[in-house]
MIPAGU-683009 format. One record per residue (C-alpha): x, y, z; residue in one letter. Coordinates in steps of 0.25 Angstrom, whole numbers, padded with zeros to 4 digits, always signed. Example, Ala and Ser with C-alpha at 12.3 -4.5 7.8 and 13.67 -1.06 7.14 Angstrom:
<pts>
+0049-0018+0031A+0055-0004+0029S
</pts>
This chain:
<pts>
+0135-0078-0177M+0121-0074-0171T+0109-0082-0175K+0095-0075-0174I+0083-0083-0178T+0070-0077-0182F+0058-0086-0179I+0046-0081-0187G+0056-0074-0197A+0045-0073-0208G+0041-0059-0203S+0050-0054-0214T+0050-0039-0211V+0053-0041-0196F+0063-0051-0199T+0071-0043-0209R+0070-0030-0200N+0075-0037-0188L+0086-0044-0196T+0090-0031-0202R+0091-0025-0188D+0099-0037-0182I+0110-0036-0193L+0113-0021-0191T+0120-0025-0178F+0135-0029-0180P+0133-0040-0170L+0122-0046-0178L+0126-0044-0193E+0131-0058-0194G+0119-0065-0188T+0112-0077-0193T+0097-0074-0195L+0089-0086-0195C+0074-0085-0199L+0064-0095-0196M+0049-0095-0200D+0039-0105-0203I+0034-0098-0216D+0044-0102-0227A+0041-0090-0236E+0042-0079-0225R+0055-0085-0220L+0061-0085-0234D+0057-0070-0236F+0063-0067-0222A+0076-0074-0226R+0077-0066-0238K+0074-0053-0231A+0084-0055-0221V+0094-0059-0231Q+0092-0046-0239K+0095-0038-0226T+0108-0046-0224I+0112-0044-0239D+0109-0029-0239R+0116-0027-0226G+0128-0036-0230H+0127-0043-0216Y+0134-0056-0213P+0121-0061-0207A+0115-0074-0212K+0100-0077-0213V+0094-0091-0212E+0079-0096-0214A+0073-0108-0209T+0059-0114-0205Q+0066-0123-0195D+0065-0116-0181R+0075-0125-0175G+0085-0122-0186K+0082-0107-0185A+0085-0107-0170L+0097-0116-0170E+0108-0108-0163K+0100-0095-0163A+0105-0083-0154D+0092-0075-0155V+0078-0080-0159V+0067-0070-0164I+0053-0074-0164T+0043-0067-0173T+0033-0078-0176I+0018-0076-0180N+0011-0089-0178T-0001-0094-0186H-0003-0081-0194G-0015-0071-0195V-0025-0082-0200D-0025-0087-0185I-0022-0074-0178F-0034-0067-0184R-0043-0076-0176H-0037-0071-0163D-0043-0057-0167L-0056-0062-0174A-0061-0071-0163I-0060-0060-0152P-0066-0050-0162K-0079-0059-0162Q-0080-0057-0147Y-0078-0041-0149S-0063-0042-0144V-0058-0033-0155D-0043-0035-0157L-0033-0027-0165N-0020-0035-0166I-0021-0046-0156G-0007-0052-0156D-0003-0049-0142T-0013-0051-0131R-0028-0052-0129G-0036-0064-0135P-0029-0063-0149A-0015-0061-0143G-0017-0073-0133I-0021-0083-0144F-0009-0078-0153R+0000-0081-0141Y-0006-0095-0139L-0004-0098-0153R+0010-0093-0153T+0016-0097-0140V+0018-0112-0144P+0026-0108-0156I+0035-0098-0148M+0037-0109-0137L+0042-0119-0148D+0051-0108-0153I+0057-0106-0139V+0059-0121-0137R+0066-0121-0150D+0075-0110-0146I+0078-0117-0133E+0082-0129-0141R+0090-0123-0153C+0096-0110-0147C+0094-0110-0132P+0103-0097-0130D+0095-0089-0140A+0087-0076-0137V+0072-0076-0141L+0067-0062-0146L+0052-0063-0148N+0043-0054-0157Y+0031-0063-0158T+0018-0059-0152N+0011-0060-0142P+0024-0055-0136M+0021-0055-0121A+0014-0069-0120M+0025-0076-0129L+0037-0070-0122C+0031-0073-0109R+0029-0088-0113T+0042-0089-0119L+0050-0083-0107T+0041-0092-0098R+0044-0105-0105E+0059-0102-0109S+0072-0097-0104H+0076-0091-0117L+0079-0076-0117P+0066-0071-0124I+0062-0057-0126V+0050-0052-0134G+0051-0040-0143L+0041-0030-0148C+0041-0017-0155H+0030-0010-0147S+0039-0003-0136V+0048+0004-0146Q+0037+0006-0156G+0029+0013-0146T+0040+0021-0141A+0044+0026-0155E+0029+0030-0157M+0029+0038-0144L+0042+0045-0148A+0037+0049-0162R+0024+0055-0156W+0032+0064-0147I+0043+0067-0158G+0054+0061-0150A+0065+0053-0156P+0066+0039-0150M+0081+0041-0146S+0076+0051-0136E+0065+0042-0130I+0066+0033-0118T+0055+0024-0112F+0052+0013-0103T+0041+0003-0107C+0036-0009-0100A+0024-0019-0100G+0020-0030-0109I+0022-0032-0124N+0012-0022-0131H+0008-0016-0118M+0021-0010-0112A+0020+0005-0107W+0030+0016-0108Y+0032+0019-0093T+0042+0030-0098Q+0043+0037-0111F+0053+0048-0112E+0059+0058-0122W+0073+0063-0118N+0070+0057-0104R+0057+0066-0102K+0043+0059-0101D+0037+0059-0115A+0023+0054-0111Y+0018+0069-0110P+0022+0071-0125L+0016+0057-0129I+0003+0061-0122R+0003+0075-0129K+0005+0068-0143A-0006+0058-0141I-0016+0069-0136T-0013+0080-0146E-0009+0073-0159R-0021+0065-0165P-0011+0057-0174E-0003+0052-0162V-0016+0048-0154Y-0021+0041-0166N-0009+0033-0169E-0011+0025-0156E-0025+0028-0151I-0026+0016-0141V-0012+0017-0135R-0013+0032-0134N-0026+0031-0126E-0019+0021-0117M-0008+0031-0115F-0017+0043-0113L-0025+0035-0102H-0014+0026-0096L-0002+0036-0097D+0008+0026-0103Y+0010+0022-0117Y+0009+0007-0121V+0017+0000-0132T+0011-0007-0144E+0000-0002-0153S-0014+0003-0151S-0019-0009-0159G-0012-0018-0149H-0016-0010-0136N-0030-0009-0140S-0032-0024-0138E-0024-0024-0124Y-0034-0017-0115N-0049-0014-0112W-0050+0000-0118W-0050+0001-0133F-0056-0012-0140R-0067-0017-0132K-0078-0009-0139R-0080-0005-0154P-0081+0009-0151D-0068+0009-0144L-0061+0002-0155I-0067+0012-0165E-0062+0024-0156K-0048+0018-0152Y-0044+0007-0161C-0048+0010-0176T-0042+0024-0179H-0029+0031-0179G-0017+0025-0185T-0012+0010-0184G-0026+0004-0183W-0030-0007-0193N-0040-0016-0185P-0043-0025-0198G-0053-0036-0197V-0046-0045-0187Y-0037-0034-0181G-0024-0026-0186Y-0014-0038-0184I-0022-0047-0193V-0025-0037-0204T-0010-0033-0204E-0005-0048-0204N-0014-0051-0216L-0009-0039-0223R+0006-0044-0220R+0002-0058-0225R-0003-0053-0238E+0009-0043-0241N+0022-0050-0234W+0027-0057-0246R+0026-0045-0256E+0032-0036-0245D+0043-0045-0242T+0046-0048-0257R+0047-0033-0260K+0057-0031-0249W+0065-0043-0253L+0066-0039-0268E+0068-0024-0266S+0081-0018-0270D+0079-0006-0261E+0089-0004-0249P+0084-0010-0236I+0087-0003-0223S+0097-0010-0215L+0096+0000-0203E+0094-0006-0189R+0079-0005-0185G+0074-0005-0171H+0070-0020-0169E+0074-0024-0155F+0078-0038-0158A+0091-0034-0166A+0096-0025-0155Y+0093-0036-0144I+0100-0046-0152I+0112-0037-0154N+0112-0034-0139A+0111-0048-0135L+0123-0052-0143L+0132-0041-0136G+0128-0028-0144G+0123-0016-0137E+0113-0019-0126P+0099-0015-0130F+0086-0011-0123E+0073-0015-0129F+0059-0019-0124Y+0056-0033-0123G+0046-0044-0118N+0052-0051-0106V+0047-0058-0093P+0043-0049-0082N+0053-0051-0071T+0049-0040-0063G+0052-0030-0075L+0038-0024-0075V+0033-0025-0060E+0018-0024-0062N+0017-0034-0073L+0016-0049-0071P+0029-0056-0067Q+0036-0064-0079N+0026-0059-0089A+0031-0054-0102C+0034-0039-0101V+0040-0029-0111E+0051-0021-0104V+0065-0015-0108P+0075-0026-0110V+0090-0025-0112W+0097-0034-0121A+0112-0037-0120S+0122-0048-0121R+0117-0051-0107K+0103-0054-0113G+0090-0047-0109F+0088-0038-0097S+0074-0033-0095P+0072-0020-0088V+0064-0018-0075H+0053-0008-0078V+0045-0008-0065G+0030-0006-0065K+0021-0001-0076L+0011+0010-0073P-0001+0004-0066P-0011+0009-0077Q-0002+0001-0087C+0001-0011-0078A-0014-0015-0077V-0016-0018-0092L-0002-0023-0094T-0003-0033-0082Y-0016-0038-0086L-0011-0041-0101S+0002-0047-0095S-0006-0056-0086S-0015-0060-0097I-0003-0064-0105E+0002-0072-0093E-0011-0080-0094M-0010-0082-0109A+0004-0088-0107V+0000-0097-0096E-0011-0102-0104A-0002-0105-0116A+0008-0112-0108L-0003-0121-0101T-0012-0122-0112G-0024-0117-0104D-0035-0111-0113P-0043-0105-0101R-0031-0097-0097L-0031-0091-0111V-0046-0087-0109F-0043-0081-0096Q-0031-0073-0102A-0040-0067-0113I-0051-0065-0103A-0042-0055-0096H-0038-0048-0109D-0043-0033-0107P-0050-0032-0121L-0056-0045-0121T-0061-0043-0107A-0067-0030-0110A-0075-0036-0122V-0079-0050-0117L-0085-0058-0106S-0077-0070-0100L-0086-0079-0107A-0085-0072-0120E-0069-0072-0119I-0070-0087-0116R-0078-0090-0129E-0068-0081-0137M-0056-0088-0132V-0062-0102-0135N-0064-0097-0149R-0050-0092-0150M-0045-0106-0144F-0053-0113-0155E-0047-0105-0166Q-0033-0107-0161N-0034-0122-0157R-0024-0126-0167A-0013-0116-0163Y-0013-0119-0148L-0006-0132-0145P-0004-0128-0130Q-0019-0129-0127F-0026-0142-0126K-0040-0135-0124A-0045-0124-0132F-0057-0119-0124R-0058-0112-0111V
</pts>
């Protein structure tokens, strides 16, 4: 019997949707689903949600729940990490302190000053999890959903020989959006995408084997509702000629062009659909909303007698696990070490490329070079991530400062002395959560 362990299973909606997808595969319908979370209340809700899915589908699967990580990992075949460390009350300072220095962030969970400090807080816990996997289930595969994706996966693959892949929704989500804009069914779309997490580029996007970029450009320039749906990314495409993954909220933070002045934020970052900056950024506002509503929302779902959908969704992890256990091989976009896969990005850095999963394991696909106008920004961001990883593993606070000093948005707004002051304040705020550092000033 296959055992799949969820670390951070208290994300009830994600956990129940992923387990639903897993159980639709005949190879996996008898799986033991082991849920682990440090929050006992959330863990109990997740267990009940998974049990409801098992009961409604009459599956021979079994669900277990524990707060003991070692017990959860014992004899696991696959480990899925979806942890959220320390919560919004800590994370909100990652956005509030830069905002006081006019570095106006929107989400802040991936890169830049907020993303780097989120990574620094998260990486000790993720390394502890990996060490426990090596001890309790050394033959297991690790599928990571935790952000900041690229920096965490780079650290874990550098420090461990476990098979590790990072998974994100942005590649397939953006492809579906572009297909919708041009009226194409996804079954007729093919594409190649490569780069780093949240900054991968569709080097090819075809409809029935014909270049679909002219149709995408036409939709953006001639239909205001399409332009307004993703203003930042659409501006990037119109000027750089290739479309980038992840949302405008994220991408507005990753470059020099959209958030360095209030008038640019007003023009590009507060209108159209999908924008909700909030006081401390969209992600803080959304997390606060979810914290207030999750109990009621979960209770309603558990107590409802309405039929629940047992149809398979599109979450990569279920297809990957099925393929690894001998089912149909599956191609997906994953975050893996750059072993020459993207030729003009740093060697061994974490890149997002096509990967095949099969009984043989993971087989990343060589993509070649990114277009130069895409490679410039991507290489810089990847190099900054490399600096942050080195800083975390060596406990060097000065290297953290130097990484943030090269962040495009931060550097467009602040001087080096101002960045140093800001980073010192962020270190002081996070002192209790950074055991890998002996010094907290740069």
